[in-house]
FITIMI-536682 format. One record per residue (C-alpha): residue in three letters; x, y, z. Coordinates in steps of 0.1 Angstrom, whole numbers, plus 2048, in hexadecimal, padded with zeros to 3 digits. Layout:
# residues N
ALAXYZ...
# end
This chain:
# residues 128
MET7248917A9THR71C86A7A6PHE72D8517BAASP73F84979DGLN74D865794VAL76686B7B4PRO77F8547ABTHR78086578DARG78288D79EPHE79C87A7B9ALA7B587379EALA7AE89178FTRP7B48A77B0VAL7D38907B9ALA7E2894796SER7E08BE791THR7EF8BD7BBILE80B8A87BAARG81D8A8798SER838891797PRO82A870796TRP8488627ACLEU8358727CCILE8128697BELEU8208417C2MET8318507E4ALA81085A7F0MET7FD83E7E5ASN8188277F9VAL81783A81AVAL7F083C819LEU7ED818811ILE80780A82EILE7F381F849VAL7D3812839GLY7DC7EF838GLY7E37F285FPRO7C07F286CLEU7AA7E684BASP7B77C2842LEU7BD7B781DPRO7997B680APRO7887D1817ALA7A47E880FLEU7A67DD7EELEU7827E67EELEU7848087F7PHE7A58147E8GLY7A47FF7C9PRO78E8167B3ILE79B8367C4PHE7BD82E7B6LEU7B981E795PRO7B0841785LEU7CC84B798GLY7E283678BALA7D883676BSER7DA85B76DILE7FC859770GLY80283C757LEU80481F772ASP7FB7FC764PRO7E37F0776VAL7F87CE77FGLN8107E2790LEU7F77F67A4GLY7E67D47AELEU80A7C87BCILE8107EB7CDMET7EE7E77DCILE7F57C47EBILE8167C77F2ASN80E7E3807LEU7F07D9815GLY8057BD81FILE8207D2832GLY8067E5842LEU7FC7C2851TYR81B7C0869THR8237E6869PRO8287EF891PRO8177FD8A0ILE7F27EF898GLY7FA7D3879THR7E27B6883THR7FE79A880LEU8117AA899PHE7F77A18B5ILE7F077C8A1ALA8197788A6ALA81D7858C5SER7FF76C8D2ILE8107508BFSER8337548CBLYS82775D8EDASP83F7798EDTHR83C7A08F1LEU8327B88D7ASP8537CA8D9ASP8667A78D7VAL85279F8B2CYS8527C58A8LYS87E7C28A9GLU8837A3898LEU86C7AF87DTRP8827CD873PRO8977B685BPHE87B7AB84CPHE8687CE84ATHR8877DE83EVAL8857C481CALA8617C9819ILE8627EC816ILE8857ED7FCVAL8707D37E4LEU8537E97E7LEU8658087D9LEU8747F47BEILE8557E67ADTHR8468067B6TYR85E81B7A5ILE872801789PRO8507F5778ALA8667DF764LEU86B7C7781THR8447BF77FLEU83A7C475ETYR8517AD749
# end
């Protein structure tokens, strides 16, 4: 097995294991938010783009929509507690504690998750 076969085999395995495209999209969202905390956006895109592109194609997901889903997920991961790297930067700039920054962040985090879910599950919002 060569390295170029790994993403397609992974996509086939996930598609055979998880039957519902909705659940596959939710799993992709969860993985990307978790990865987006400790890993910066460009390396995460380079690592997971080749893996998720065949997976998205196997469930009929447009590549443009997949790109938006990945960018938004990884962006949310950058400020998701407890390891979001931009949380520490915001706390340092504001000279406030990390707890205080997280308390003020929850309304923005909630709206970002709602927008992510809308973009993920309603393709007409991104593909007009």
